[in-house]
C-alpha positions in Angstrom: -20.5 -22.9 19.2 -20.9 -26.2 17.4 -18.2 -28.9 17.9 -15.5 -29.2 15.2 -16.3 -32.3 13.1 -13.3 -34.3 11.9 -13.1 -37.1 9.3 -10.1 -39.4 9.7 -9.3 -41.7 6.9 -6.8 -44.5 7.3 -6.7 -48.2 6.3 -5.4 -49.0 9.8 -8.0 -46.8 11.6 -8.3 -49.3 14.5 -4.7 -48.6 15.5 -5.6 -44.9 15.9 -8.2 -45.4 18.6 -6.1 -43.7 21.3 -5.7 -40.6 19.1 -9.4 -40.5 18.4 -10.3 -40.8 22.1 -7.8 -38.0 22.9 -9.5 -35.7 20.4 -13.0 -36.5 21.7 -11.9 -35.7 25.2 -10.8 -32.3 23.9 -14.3 -31.7 22.6 -13.9 -32.7 18.9 -16.3 -35.1 17.0 -14.4 -37.7 14.9 -15.8 -39.8 12.2 -13.7 -42.5 10.5 -13.3 -44.3 7.3 -10.7 -47.0 6.3 -10.6 -46.4 2.5 -10.9 -43.5 0.0 -14.3 -44.6 -1.5 -16.0 -44.6 1.9 -14.4 -41.3 2.7 -15.9 -39.7 -0.4 -19.3 -41.0 0.4 -19.1 -39.5 3.9 -17.8 -36.2 2.6 -20.7 -36.0 0.2 -23.4 -36.9 2.8 -22.1 -35.0 5.9 -20.4 -31.7 6.6 -16.9 -31.9 8.0 -14.6 -29.1 9.1 -11.4 -30.9 8.3 -10.1 -34.3 6.9 -7.1 -36.2 8.1 -6.0 -38.4 5.2 -3.6 -41.3 5.1 -1.5 -41.2 1.9 -0.9 -44.9 1.5 -4.2 -46.8 1.2 -5.2 -49.8 -1.0 -7.8 -49.0 -3.6 -8.4 -45.3 -4.0 -5.1 -43.9 -2.7 -4.6 -40.9 -0.5 -3.5 -38.6 -3.3 -6.5 -39.7 -5.5 -8.9 -39.2 -2.6 -7.3 -35.7 -2.0 -7.8 -34.8 -5.7 -11.5 -35.8 -5.6 -12.1 -33.9 -2.3 -10.5 -30.8 -3.7 -12.4 -31.0 -7.0 -15.8 -31.2 -5.2 -15.1 -29.3 -2.0 -12.1 -27.0 -2.7 -12.5 -25.1 0.6 -12.4 -28.2 2.9 -9.0 -28.4 4.7 -7.1 -31.7 4.2 -4.1 -32.8 6.3 -2.0 -35.5 4.6 -0.5 -38.2 6.9 2.1 -40.5 5.5 4.9 -42.9 6.3 6.9 -41.7 3.3 9.3 -38.7 3.3 9.9 -38.9 -0.5 10.0 -35.4 -2.1 7.8 -36.4 -5.0 4.9 -37.5 -2.8 5.3 -34.3 -0.7 5.3 -32.1 -3.9 2.3 -34.0 -5.3 0.3 -33.5 -2.1 1.3 -29.9 -1.7 0.5 -29.2 -5.4 -3.0 -30.5 -4.6 -3.4 -27.8 -2.0 -3.2 -29.7 1.3 -3.5 -27.6 4.5 -0.8 -29.5 6.4 1.6 -32.5 6.0 2.4 -34.9 8.9 4.9 -37.9 8.9 4.0 -41.1 10.8 4.1 -41.9 13.5 2.1 -38.9 14.7 1.4 -38.1 18.3 -1.8 -36.5 19.6 -0.2 -33.1 20.2 0.8 -32.9 16.6 -2.8 -33.5 15.6 -4.0 -30.9 18.0 -1.5 -28.3 16.8 -2.6 -29.0 13.2 -6.2 -28.5 14.1 -5.5 -25.2 15.8 -3.3 -24.0 13.0 -6.0 -24.8 10.4 -9.3 -24.1 12.1 -8.5 -21.5 14.8 -5.6 -19.7 13.0 -7.7 -16.6 12.1 -9.1 -16.4 15.6 -5.7 -16.9 17.3 -4.1 -14.4 15.0 -6.9 -11.9 15.6 -6.6 -12.2 19.4 -2.8 -12.0 19.3 -2.8 -8.9 17.1 -5.4 -7.2 19.2 -3.5 -8.0 22.4 -0.2 -6.7 20.8 -1.8 -3.4 19.7 -3.4 -2.9 23.2 0.1 -3.2 24.7 1.5 -0.8 22.1 -1.4 1.7 22.3 -0.2 3.7 25.4 3.5 4.0 24.3 2.5 5.0 20.8 0.0 7.5 22.3 2.7 9.1 24.5 5.1 9.3 21.5 2.4 11.0 19.4 1.8 13.7 22.0 5.5 14.3 22.5 7.8 16.8 20.8 8.7 14.8 17.7 11.0 15.6 14.8 10.4 14.7 11.2 12.2 11.3 11.6 10.1 10.4 14.6 6.9 11.4 12.8 7.9 9.1 10.0 8.4 6.3 12.5 5.0 7.0 14.0 3.3 6.9 10.6 5.0 3.6 9.7 3.8 2.2 13.0 0.2 3.3 12.4 0.3 1.7 9.0 1.7 -1.5 10.3 -1.0 -1.7 13.0 -3.7 -0.8 10.3 -2.5 -3.7 8.1 -2.2 -6.1 11.1 -5.6 -5.3 12.5 -7.3 -6.0 9.1 -7.0 -9.7 10.3 -8.8 -8.9 13.6 -12.5 -9.5 14.0 -12.7 -7.0 16.8 -14.3 -3.8 15.4 -13.8 -2.0 18.6 -10.1 -2.2 18.5 -10.1 -1.0 14.9 -12.1 2.0 16.0 -9.5 2.8 18.7 -6.7 2.7 16.1 -8.7 5.0 13.9 -9.1 7.4 16.7 -5.4 7.2 17.5 -4.6 7.8 13.8 -6.9 10.9 13.7 -5.2 12.3 16.9 -1.9 11.8 15.3 -3.0 13.5 12.1 -4.2 16.5 14.2 -0.9 16.9 16.0 1.1 16.3 12.8 -0.7 19.2 11.1 0.4 21.5 13.9 3.9 20.2 13.5 3.9 21.0 9.8 2.4 24.5 10.5 5.3 25.2 12.9 8.2 23.7 10.8 7.3 23.8 7.1 8.4 27.3 6.2 11.7 26.8 8.1 12.3 23.6 6.1 11.7 25.3 2.8 13.7 28.4 3.6 16.7 26.4 5.0 16.3 28.1 8.4 16.7 24.8 10.1 19.4 22.2 9.7 17.0 19.5 10.8 14.9 19.1 7.8 13.7 15.9 6.0 14.3 15.0 2.4 11.7 16.9 0.5 10.3 16.6 -3.1 12.8 19.1 -4.6 15.9 17.5 -2.8 15.0 13.8 -3.3 17.0 13.2 -6.5 20.0 15.1 -5.3 20.0 13.4 -1.8 19.0 9.9 -2.9 19.1 9.2 -6.6 22.1 11.0 -8.1 24.7 9.3 -5.8 23.5 5.9 -7.4 24.0 7.0 -11.0 27.7 6.2 -11.1 27.2 2.5 -11.7 27.5 1.0 -15.2 24.5 -1.1 -14.4 21.1 0.0 -15.9 19.1 1.9 -13.2 15.3 2.3 -13.2 13.3 4.9 -11.2 9.6 3.9 -11.1 7.4 6.7 -9.9 3.8 5.5 -9.2 1.7 8.6 -9.0 -0.2 9.0 -5.7 1.1 5.8 -4.0 0.6 5.9 -0.2 3.0 4.1 2.1 0.3 1.5 3.1 -0.3 0.8 -0.6 3.4 0.1 -1.1 3.3 -2.3 1.9 0.5 -4.4 0.2 2.3 -4.7 -3.1 5.7 -5.3 -1.4 5.4 -9.1 -1.1 4.8 -9.5 -4.8 7.8 -7.4 -5.6 9.9 -9.4 -3.2 9.5 -12.5 -5.4 12.3 -11.0 -7.6 13.9 -8.3 -5.5 15.2 -7.7 -2.0 14.1 -4.5 -0.4 17.4 -2.8 0.3 16.0 0.4 1.8 12.4 1.1 3.0 12.4 4.8 3.5 10.0 7.7 3.4 10.4 11.4 2.4 8.2 14.4 2.7 6.2 15.8 -0.2 6.1 19.6 -0.6 2.9 21.6 -0.4 0.5 21.5 -2.2 0.7 17.7 -2.2 -0.4 17.5 -5.9 1.3 16.4 -9.0 1.6 19.9 -10.5 3.8 21.1 -7.6 5.3 18.0 -6.0 6.4 16.1 -9.1 7.6 19.1 -11.1 9.7 20.0 -8.0 11.1 16.4 -8.0 12.2 16.5 -11.6 13.5 20.0 -11.5 15.3 19.9 -8.2 13.7 23.2 -7.5 10.7 24.7 -5.7 7.8 25.7 -7.9 8.5 29.5 -7.8 12.1 28.7 -8.8 11.0 26.7 -11.8 8.7 29.5 -12.8 11.6 32.0 -12.7 14.4 29.8 -14.1 12.4 27.8 -16.7 9.2 29.8 -17.4 8.8 27.8 -20.6 8.4 24.6 -18.5 6.1 25.9 -15.8 2.3 25.7 -16.1 0.4 27.9 -13.7 -3.0 27.4 -12.1 -4.7 29.4 -14.8 -2.8 27.8 -17.8 -4.7 25.3 -19.8 -3.3 21.9 -20.6 -1.4 19.3 -18.7 0.6 20.7 -15.8 3.4 18.1 -16.0 4.2 17.9 -19.6 7.9 19.1 -19.3 9.2 16.6 -16.7 11.7 15.1 -19.0 13.1 18.5 -20.0 13.3 19.6 -16.3 15.2 16.4 -15.5 17.6 16.9 -18.3 18.4 20.4 -17.0 18.7 19.1 -13.5 21.2 16.4 -14.5 23.2 18.9 -16.5 23.4 21.3 -13.5 24.9 18.5 -11.4 27.3 17.4 -14.1 25.5 14.1 -14.7 26.2 13.7 -18.4 24.4 10.4 -18.8 22.0 8.7 -21.2 18.5 8.6 -19.8 15.0 7.8 -20.9 11.6 9.1 -19.6 8.3 7.3 -20.2 4.9 8.2 -18.8 2.4 5.4 -18.7 -1.2 6.8 -18.8 -3.0 3.7 -20.1 -2.8 -0.1 -20.6 -1.5 0.1 -24.2 1.4 2.4 -23.3 2.2 0.0 -20.5 2.3 -3.0 -22.8 4.4 -1.1 -25.4 6.9 -0.2 -22.6 7.2 -3.9 -21.7 8.1 -4.7 -25.2 10.7 -1.9 -25.4 12.4 -2.7 -22.0 15.4 -4.6 -23.7 16.3 -1.3 -25.5 16.2 0.6 -22.3 18.8 -1.6 -20.7 21.5 0.4 -22.6 20.7 3.6 -20.6 22.3 4.7 -17.4 18.9 5.9 -16.0 15.4 5.1 -17.0 12.5 7.0 -15.5 9.0 5.5 -15.6 6.0 7.5 -14.4 3.1 5.2 -13.8 -0.3 6.9 -13.4 -2.8 4.2 -12.4 -3.2 4.8 -8.7 -3.9 8.5 -9.2 -6.5 7.6 -11.8 -8.0 5.0 -9.4 -8.4 7.7 -6.8 -10.2 10.1 -9.2 -12.3 7.2 -10.6 -13.4 6.3 -7.1 -14.7 9.8 -6.7 -16.6 9.9 -10.0 -17.8 6.3 -10.6 -20.3 4.7 -8.3 -19.1 1.1 -9.0 -15.5 2.0 -8.0 -16.8 3.6 -4.8 -18.5 0.3 -4.0 -15.4 -1.7 -4.8 -13.2 0.5 -2.7 -15.6 1.4 0.1 -13.0 1.8 2.8 -9.2 1.8 3.4 -8.7 -2.0 3.3 -10.8 -2.3 0.1 -8.9 0.6 -1.5 -5.6 -1.2 -0.7 -7.1 -4.4 -2.0 -8.1 -2.8 -5.3 -4.6 -1.4 -5.7 -3.1 -4.8 -5.1 -5.5 -6.5 -7.5 -4.6 -4.0 -10.2 -0.9 -4.4 -9.6 -0.9 -8.2 -9.8 -2.4 -8.0 -13.3 -0.8 -4.9 -14.6 2.1 -4.2 -17.1 3.9 -2.6 -14.2 4.3 -6.1 -12.6 5.6 -7.4 -15.9 8.1 -4.5 -16.0 9.3 -5.2 -12.5 9.5 -9.0 -13.2 11.6 -8.3 -16.3 14.0 -6.0 -14.5 14.4 -8.5 -11.7 15.3 -11.2 -14.2 17.9 -8.9 -15.9 19.4 -7.8 -12.6 18.7 -4.1 -12.9 18.6 -1.9 -9.8 15.2 -0.3 -9.2 13.8 2.5 -7.0 10.1 2.8 -6.5 8.7 6.1 -5.2 5.9 8.5 -5.7 5.0 12.3 -5.7 2.5 12.4 -2.9 -0.2 10.4 -1.2 -3.9 10.9 -0.6 -6.2 11.0 2.4 -9.8 9.8 2.8 -11.8 13.0 3.5 -14.8 13.3 5.8 -15.2 16.8 7.3 -16.2 19.8 5.2 -14.6 23.2 5.7 -16.4 26.2 4.3 -14.5 28.5 1.9 -15.5 31.4 -0.4 -13.5 32.4 -3.4 -13.9 34.2 -6.7 -14.4 32.5 -10.1 -10.6 32.2 -10.6 -10.1 30.1 -7.5 -8.7 26.6 -8.2 -11.0 23.6 -7.9 -8.8 21.3 -5.7 -10.6 20.2 -2.5 -7.5 20.2 -0.2 -5.9 23.5 -1.1 -7.1 26.8 -2.5 -5.2 29.7 -4.0 -6.7 33.0 -5.0 -6.9 36.7 -4.2 -10.3 36.9 -2.3 -10.5 33.8 -0.2 -12.8 33.8 2.8 -12.4 31.1 5.5 -12.0 30.4 9.2 -8.3 30.8 10.1 -8.4 28.1 12.8 -9.5 25.4 10.2 -6.7 25.9 7.7 -3.0 26.4 7.3 -2.7 29.8 5.8 0.1 31.2 3.7 -0.6 34.9 3.0 2.6 35.4 0.9 3.2 32.3 -1.3 6.8 33.3 -1.9 7.5 32.6 1.8 7.2 28.8 0.9 8.4 29.2 -2.7 5.1 28.9 -4.4 4.0 31.1 -7.4 1.2 33.6 -7.1 -1.2 34.3 -9.9 -1.4 38.0 -8.8 0.0 40.3 -6.2 -2.6 39.5 -3.5 -2.8 35.8 -4.0 -2.6 33.5 -0.9 -2.8 29.8 -0.3 -4.8 27.8 2.3 -4.4 24.1 3.0 -6.8 21.6 4.6 -5.5 19.6 7.5 -6.3 16.1 8.8 -9.2 14.6 6.8 -11.0 17.9 6.0 -12.0 19.1 2.6 -13.1 22.5 1.2 -16.8 23.1 0.3 -18.5 26.1 -1.0 -21.6 27.4 0.9 -23.8 27.5 -2.2 -25.2 24.0 -3.0 -23.3 23.0 0.2 -25.2 19.7 1.1 -24.9 18.3 -2.5 -21.2 19.1 -2.5 -20.5 17.6 0.9 -22.5 14.4 0.2 -20.7 13.9 -3.2 -17.2 14.3 -1.9 -17.4 12.9 1.6 -15.5 9.6 2.0 -13.5 10.2 -1.2 -9.7 10.1 -1.5 -8.2 13.6 -2.1 -4.7 15.1 -2.0 -3.2 18.6 -1.9 -3.3 19.3 1.9 -1.6 18.3 5.1 -1.9 14.8 6.4 0.4 11.9 7.2 -0.9 10.0 4.2 -0.3 12.8 1.7 3.1 14.0 3.0 5.0 11.0 4.3 5.6 8.9 1.2 7.7 5.9 0.2 11.2 5.8 -1.3 12.1 2.1 -1.9 15.5 0.9 -3.1 15.4 -2.6 -4.6 18.2 -5.1 -5.4 17.6 -8.0 -7.7 17.8 -11.4 -6.1 
């Protein structure tokens, strides 16, 4: 590896000879200049890894030299060294994007620390993170293979997400592959857990059940509606827990995260079932029976979630919540901008529900549009695209406004999505639904060991189109493919983000309570 090349600029450079000798003994190359003009000539003629720059110099001052360096070489790290501790000088230097700030007299160890922080930071962070995950690997693996309850599975998934985000900083591709294998193993065991427990949860046969889609509002939201303050529920469709974690730092500019929790989506993990259940406080078959005018079945044409506001109204009335509420669904940029303009009017309501649909559209667009596939080629890129959208979206403007006005906010979702890779063959008649992660119909053919089978949908409170209808769900990162035109189908849908089945990503989803700062 080439030696690190330093440019040290100080009008009293001769006094710094001991520091320079110290650095050279440590293997660094040090060039010097005693004024800003000479420094600029050197920077233009040679390549340096970092510049140490005295703030107080005759002629071209340190601040002026810094501005010129950043204008011509914005990526070159500059460490400002000064005798002055005045705030205005610090602010001016920091505003000009310095990498570090040292007060004279500096000692050699301070200089060495600054070099390591600025030039070896990524490498050191990568090595440290890799080492920490290696230490956590065995205990996490033992936990995954143990007899876990729903809370412990939530903790496991949060841990996996944390390591996934941490190891993005690592340059060690091998350790990332090990994490991916551990995640796949976890997903496999989690699927068995759901197969064993899910029916009992839904039927109330076990007291130890998680908060589910249809109990979320009653368990979490309704107890918070007694305040006179305006309350906003923001539901971002198809938001995974890892996507929440990447937008969290931006939201924390105006809010404190009071509660970072998860709950479990019902099956199928799709909007039609999970979100209707949330707004109705009922399982799908109960909605179909109690409010048939508000339930859209698999065979019905039209939007499957067009009555959420009415279902919520009925739900609130059933629980004696006679409050003023609003419901807004944001399906495009213009609706989002109009909502931003209308926010002052919503502050008069006890409850305001905002359903924001971008992440789900991003997921579908990634499947259908080649350019989005390339932009979101893998999990980190998919998260990055979510973050980039959020930073420039009306949703961020909405959250900023609510923070300024002191409103309480909850951010949640209806389900997540999983990146699919392994095809599972299925046969069905022409009335079988098109979703890749679950199928329902009366003549389904499949391998039982590859799916979670529910022969009688009413056992898990799902509607059936006809008497012999059943449901099957994909597990892990599988997806359904029909035998005819099999290769085309597999190649088209492989490595896309889908939802409807059983996986950590689809089922364990965020419920975040925010308090304004």
